[in-house]
C-alpha positions as CSV (number, residue, x, y, z in Angstrom):
1,M,0.0,0.0,0.0
2,N,1.4,3.4,-1.0
3,P,1.8,5.7,2.1
4,T,1.1,8.8,0.1
5,T,-2.3,7.5,-1.2
6,P,-5.0,8.3,1.3
7,T,-7.2,5.3,2.2
8,T,-10.8,5.7,2.9
9,S,-12.4,3.2,5.2
10,P,-16.1,2.1,4.8
11,E,-16.8,3.7,8.2
12,A,-15.5,7.0,6.9
13,V,-17.5,6.9,3.7
14,T,-20.8,5.9,5.3
15,P,-21.1,9.1,7.4
16,A,-20.3,11.2,4.4
17,V,-23.0,9.4,2.3
18,D,-25.5,9.8,5.2
19,Q,-24.7,13.5,5.5
20,A,-25.2,14.0,1.8
21,E,-28.5,12.1,1.9
22,L,-29.6,14.1,5.0
23,L,-28.8,17.4,3.2
24,L,-30.9,16.2,0.2
25,L,-33.7,15.2,2.5
26,R,-33.6,18.6,4.3
27,A,-33.6,20.5,1.0
28,H,-36.6,18.4,-0.2
29,R,-38.5,19.0,3.0
30,R,-37.9,22.7,2.9
31,A,-39.0,22.9,-0.7
32,H,-42.1,20.9,0.2
33,R,-42.9,23.2,3.1
34,R,-42.5,26.3,1.0
35,S,-44.9,24.9,-1.7
36,R,-47.4,23.8,1.0
37,A,-47.3,27.2,2.7
38,K,-48.3,28.8,-0.6
39,V,-51.2,26.3,-1.0
40,A,-52.6,25.8,2.5
41,P,-51.3,26.0,6.0
42,L,-49.8,22.8,7.5
43,V,-52.3,20.7,9.4
44,L,-50.5,19.2,12.4
45,A,-51.6,17.1,15.3
46,D,-51.6,20.0,17.7
47,A,-54.0,22.0,15.4
48,V,-57.7,21.9,16.1
49,P,-59.1,18.7,14.5
50,Q,-61.6,19.5,11.7
51,E,-65.0,18.0,12.1
52,P,-66.1,16.1,9.1
53,S,-68.8,17.9,7.1
54,P,-72.3,16.4,7.6
55,L,-73.3,14.0,4.9
56,T,-75.9,15.1,2.4
57,R,-79.0,13.1,1.8
58,G,-77.7,11.7,-1.4
59,Q,-74.4,10.6,0.2
60,R,-76.3,8.9,3.0
61,M,-78.5,7.1,0.4
62,A,-75.4,6.0,-1.6
63,D,-73.8,4.7,1.5
64,A,-76.9,2.8,2.5
65,V,-77.3,1.3,-1.0
66,A,-73.6,0.3,-1.0
67,S,-73.7,-1.3,2.4
68,T,-76.9,-3.1,1.6
69,I,-75.9,-4.4,-1.8
70,G,-72.5,-5.3,-0.5
71,S,-73.7,-7.7,2.1
72,W,-74.2,-11.5,2.2
73,R,-77.7,-10.9,3.5
74,F,-78.7,-9.1,0.3
75,I,-77.0,-11.8,-1.9
76,L,-78.8,-14.6,-0.1
77,I,-82.2,-12.8,-0.2
78,Q,-81.8,-11.9,-3.9
79,S,-80.6,-15.5,-4.8
80,T,-83.6,-16.9,-3.0
81,A,-86.0,-14.5,-4.7
82,I,-84.5,-15.4,-8.2
83,I,-84.8,-19.1,-7.4
84,F,-88.4,-18.8,-6.4
85,W,-89.1,-16.5,-9.5
86,I,-87.6,-19.0,-11.9
87,G,-89.0,-22.0,-10.0
88,G,-92.5,-20.5,-10.0
89,N,-92.4,-19.7,-13.7
90,V,-91.1,-23.1,-14.6
91,W,-93.8,-24.7,-12.4
92,F,-96.6,-22.8,-14.1
93,G,-95.0,-23.3,-17.6
94,A,-96.3,-21.2,-20.4
95,T,-99.0,-19.7,-18.2
96,G,-96.5,-18.3,-15.7
97,W,-96.2,-14.5,-15.2
98,D,-92.7,-14.5,-16.8
99,P,-92.2,-17.7,-18.9
100,Y,-88.8,-18.8,-20.1
101,P,-86.5,-16.9,-21.2
102,F,-87.6,-14.8,-18.2
103,I,-87.5,-11.4,-19.9
104,L,-89.2,-9.6,-17.0
105,L,-86.6,-11.0,-14.6
106,N,-83.8,-9.8,-16.9
107,L,-85.5,-6.4,-17.0
108,L,-85.8,-6.1,-13.2
109,L,-82.1,-7.2,-12.7
110,S,-80.9,-4.7,-15.4
111,F,-83.0,-2.0,-13.7
112,Q,-81.5,-2.9,-10.3
113,A,-77.9,-2.8,-11.8
114,A,-78.6,0.5,-13.6
115,Y,-79.5,2.3,-10.3
116,T,-77.2,0.5,-7.8
117,A,-73.9,0.9,-9.9
118,P,-73.9,4.7,-9.8
119,A,-74.9,4.7,-6.1
120,I,-72.0,2.4,-5.3
121,M,-69.6,4.5,-7.4
122,M,-70.7,7.7,-5.5
123,S,-70.1,5.9,-2.2
124,Q,-66.7,4.7,-3.4
125,N,-65.7,8.2,-4.6
126,R,-66.6,9.7,-1.2
127,Q,-64.6,7.0,0.5
128,S,-61.6,7.7,-1.8
129,E,-61.8,11.4,-0.9
130,L,-61.7,10.5,2.8
131,D,-58.8,8.2,2.2
132,R,-56.9,11.0,0.3
133,R,-57.4,13.3,3.3
134,H,-56.2,10.7,5.7
135,A,-53.1,10.0,3.6
136,Q,-52.3,13.7,3.4
137,N,-52.6,14.0,7.2
138,D,-50.4,11.0,7.7
139,Y,-47.8,12.5,5.3
140,E,-47.8,15.8,7.2
141,I,-47.5,14.0,10.5
142,N,-44.6,11.9,9.1
143,V,-42.8,15.1,7.9
144,K,-43.2,16.6,11.4
145,A,-41.9,13.3,13.0
146,E,-39.0,13.3,10.6
147,L,-38.1,16.9,11.6
148,E,-38.3,16.0,15.3
149,I,-36.1,12.9,14.8
150,E,-33.6,15.0,12.8
151,L,-33.5,17.6,15.7
152,L,-33.0,14.8,18.2
153,H,-30.1,13.5,16.1
154,E,-28.6,16.9,16.0
155,K,-28.9,17.3,19.8
156,I,-27.4,13.8,20.4
157,D,-24.5,14.8,18.0
158,I,-24.0,18.0,20.0
159,L,-23.9,16.0,23.3
160,K,-21.5,13.6,21.8
161,E,-19.2,16.4,20.7
162,R,-19.3,18.0,24.1
163,E,-18.6,14.7,25.8
164,L,-15.7,14.1,23.4
165,L,-14.3,17.6,24.1
166,A,-14.6,16.9,27.8
167,L,-12.9,13.6,27.5
168,T,-10.2,15.1,25.4
169,E,-9.7,17.9,28.0
170,A,-9.6,15.3,30.8
171,V,-7.0,13.2,28.9
172,R,-4.9,16.4,28.3
173,H,-5.2,17.4,31.9
174,L,-4.2,13.9,33.1
175,S,-1.3,13.8,30.6
176,L,-0.1,17.1,32.1
177,Q,-0.4,15.7,35.6
178,L,1.4,12.5,34.6
179,E,4.1,14.5,32.9
180,A,4.5,16.7,36.0
181,L,4.7,13.6,38.3
182,S,7.2,12.0,35.9
183,Q,9.4,15.1,36.1
184,K,9.2,15.1,39.9
185,V,10.3,11.4,40.1
186,H,13.3,11.9,37.8
């Protein structure tokens, strides 16, 4: 190994890489905060929680339809009704109220699908909006937690530096005392 060539140990490279990544993270966070400050104030945990706006009549109906249609109870009731419908019409044959190919049943099921699909979509859209708001709040809380962790790291680094300086000073002081004792003995 050439003594004039400086060697860099992995331990020395890692803190430099960490520092560079930390600087990039800080720059990104500051840019994000500046852009958020222009759009809307930061909503944090210590802010007054916003009450959700009351649901409109249409939203309540859409939620009721979605929760009803999306249940096993509805599936079982509808399946039973369809079985009785088909069974009754097969039983009565050509004189049944909806003989084979069950055109009236198809019409009723199409009518049901035509009205329930938009109601379910409205309920899902509202739920998606709620999920977006929760995700945004989670993100803002994570940014705040990141900042607090970063500040704690800085405080710990300062404490470590102080401790290192104190230890260095103690070693220097003890070295001076040892040197003085060594001179007295000789």
